[in-house]
C-alpha positions as CSV (number, residue, x, y, z in Angstrom):
1,X,14.6,17.1,-87.0
2,X,17.3,16.8,-89.5
3,X,18.4,13.5,-90.9
4,X,22.0,14.5,-89.9
5,X,21.1,13.8,-86.3
6,X,19.3,10.4,-87.0
7,X,21.2,7.3,-86.0
8,X,19.6,4.1,-87.2
9,X,19.7,1.1,-84.8
10,X,19.2,-2.2,-86.7
11,X,17.9,-5.5,-85.4
12,X,20.3,-7.0,-82.9
13,X,22.2,-3.6,-82.8
14,X,22.8,-0.9,-80.3
15,X,24.1,2.7,-80.3
16,X,24.6,5.7,-78.1
17,X,24.5,9.4,-78.8
18,X,24.4,12.8,-77.2
19,X,22.1,15.7,-77.9
20,X,20.9,16.5,-80.6
21,X,21.1,12.9,-81.7
22,X,18.0,10.8,-82.4
23,X,18.2,7.0,-82.2
24,X,15.6,5.1,-84.3
25,X,14.8,1.4,-84.7
26,X,12.0,-0.1,-86.8
27,X,10.2,-3.5,-86.8
28,X,10.1,-4.2,-83.0
29,X,7.8,-7.2,-82.8
30,X,8.9,-9.7,-80.1
31,X,12.2,-7.7,-79.9
32,X,12.5,-5.1,-77.2
33,X,13.7,-1.5,-77.8
34,X,15.6,-0.6,-74.6
35,X,16.4,3.1,-74.2
36,X,18.6,4.4,-71.4
37,X,19.0,8.2,-70.7
38,X,21.1,10.5,-68.6
39,X,18.9,13.7,-68.3
40,X,21.8,15.9,-67.1
41,X,24.3,15.1,-69.9
42,X,21.6,14.3,-72.5
43,X,23.3,11.1,-73.4
44,X,21.0,8.4,-74.8
45,X,21.4,4.8,-75.7
46,X,19.2,2.3,-77.6
47,X,19.4,-1.4,-78.0
48,X,17.3,-3.6,-80.3
49,X,17.3,-6.8,-78.2
50,X,16.2,-9.9,-80.1
51,X,16.6,-12.6,-77.4
52,X,16.6,-12.9,-73.7
53,X,19.9,-14.6,-73.0
54,X,23.2,-15.2,-74.6
55,X,23.3,-18.7,-73.0
56,X,21.5,-20.0,-76.1
57,X,24.1,-18.4,-78.5
58,X,25.2,-20.8,-81.2
59,X,27.6,-18.4,-83.0
60,X,31.3,-18.5,-82.2
61,X,31.7,-14.7,-81.8
62,X,28.7,-13.4,-79.9
63,X,26.8,-10.3,-81.1
64,X,26.5,-8.5,-77.8
65,X,23.6,-6.4,-79.0
66,X,21.4,-9.4,-79.8
67,X,20.8,-10.5,-76.2
68,X,19.4,-8.7,-73.2
69,X,22.1,-9.9,-70.8
70,X,24.9,-8.6,-73.0
71,X,23.3,-5.6,-74.8
72,X,22.3,-3.6,-71.7
73,X,25.8,-3.9,-69.9
74,X,27.5,-2.9,-73.2
75,X,25.1,0.1,-73.7
76,X,25.7,1.3,-70.2
77,X,29.5,1.0,-70.7
78,X,29.4,3.0,-73.9
79,X,27.2,5.7,-72.3
80,X,29.5,6.0,-69.3
81,X,32.4,6.5,-71.7
82,X,30.6,9.4,-73.3
83,X,30.1,11.0,-69.8
84,X,26.8,9.6,-68.6
85,X,26.5,8.8,-64.8
86,X,25.2,5.5,-63.8
87,X,23.4,7.0,-60.8
88,X,21.3,9.3,-63.1
89,X,20.3,6.7,-65.8
90,X,16.6,6.0,-66.4
91,X,15.1,3.5,-68.9
92,X,12.1,3.2,-71.2
93,X,11.0,0.0,-72.9
94,X,9.0,-0.7,-76.0
95,X,8.1,-3.9,-78.0
96,X,8.1,-7.4,-76.6
97,X,4.9,-8.2,-78.5
98,X,3.5,-11.7,-78.8
99,X,3.3,-11.6,-82.6
100,X,1.7,-15.0,-83.1
101,X,-1.0,-16.9,-81.2
102,X,0.2,-20.4,-80.0
103,X,-2.0,-23.0,-78.5
104,X,0.7,-24.1,-76.1
105,X,2.1,-23.2,-72.7
106,X,5.6,-23.8,-74.1
107,X,7.9,-21.0,-72.7
108,X,10.1,-21.0,-75.9
109,X,7.2,-19.5,-77.8
110,X,6.9,-16.6,-75.4
111,X,9.9,-14.7,-76.9
112,X,8.3,-11.2,-76.5
113,X,7.3,-11.5,-72.8
114,X,10.6,-13.3,-72.0
115,X,12.6,-10.5,-73.7
116,X,10.8,-7.9,-71.6
117,X,11.4,-9.8,-68.4
118,X,15.1,-10.3,-69.2
119,X,15.6,-6.6,-70.0
120,X,13.9,-5.6,-66.7
121,X,16.2,-8.0,-64.8
122,X,19.3,-6.5,-66.5
123,X,18.2,-2.9,-65.8
124,X,17.6,-3.9,-62.1
125,X,21.1,-5.2,-61.9
126,X,22.4,-1.7,-62.8
127,X,19.8,0.0,-60.5
128,X,18.3,1.8,-63.6
129,X,14.6,2.6,-62.9
130,X,12.1,2.0,-65.8
131,X,10.1,5.3,-66.0
132,X,7.9,4.3,-68.9
133,X,7.1,1.3,-71.1
134,X,4.9,0.2,-73.9
135,X,5.3,-3.5,-74.1
136,X,3.3,-6.6,-75.0
137,X,0.3,-6.7,-77.3
138,X,0.4,-8.4,-80.7
139,X,1.6,-5.5,-82.9
140,X,4.9,-4.1,-84.1
141,X,6.4,-0.8,-83.2
142,X,8.9,1.7,-84.5
143,X,10.6,4.0,-82.0
144,X,12.6,7.2,-82.0
145,X,14.5,8.4,-78.9
146,X,15.4,12.0,-78.7
147,X,18.7,12.7,-76.8
148,X,17.8,16.4,-76.3
149,X,14.6,15.7,-74.4
150,X,14.6,12.0,-73.4
151,X,11.3,11.6,-75.2
152,X,10.5,8.2,-76.8
153,X,8.2,8.4,-79.7
154,X,6.4,5.2,-80.7
155,X,4.6,4.6,-84.0
156,X,2.2,1.7,-84.4
157,X,-0.3,0.8,-87.1
158,X,-3.0,0.2,-84.5
159,X,-2.5,3.1,-82.1
160,X,-0.8,5.7,-84.2
161,X,1.9,7.9,-82.6
162,X,2.5,8.0,-78.8
163,X,5.1,9.7,-76.6
164,X,6.6,8.2,-73.5
């Protein structure tokens, strides 16, 4: 892996690439790393989703990468522009941890699980099957997504390195 091929995806950010590109995001806690891939064209996308829905947006100009309901449609659009086919797309998810223990049933504190649910709903709208996921728990993740193979590499302090 050369650093020339590495594309960093920040928090509330998204990017797309084709082989031999590698998309990487760090610090996935309650955020969800959504990766989408077209195996034939080797076009890959990654979004670092912070929140489930743009309905709660307070900012004037919305950051489309920040919310599941805006990031996934934008990523699919960009991948299609590069030559990916919607009918071949597959997804892998990572993150969505519940980073802190709360003694409440209050839904607003379940950001991680709600992010995962919202990402799954969006993928379903585009008929994109989820072929692998590593979500939940109470630990952070760093992920790298390889456009040449479609392999998602996860790094965690607790579980070391894992491939999806």
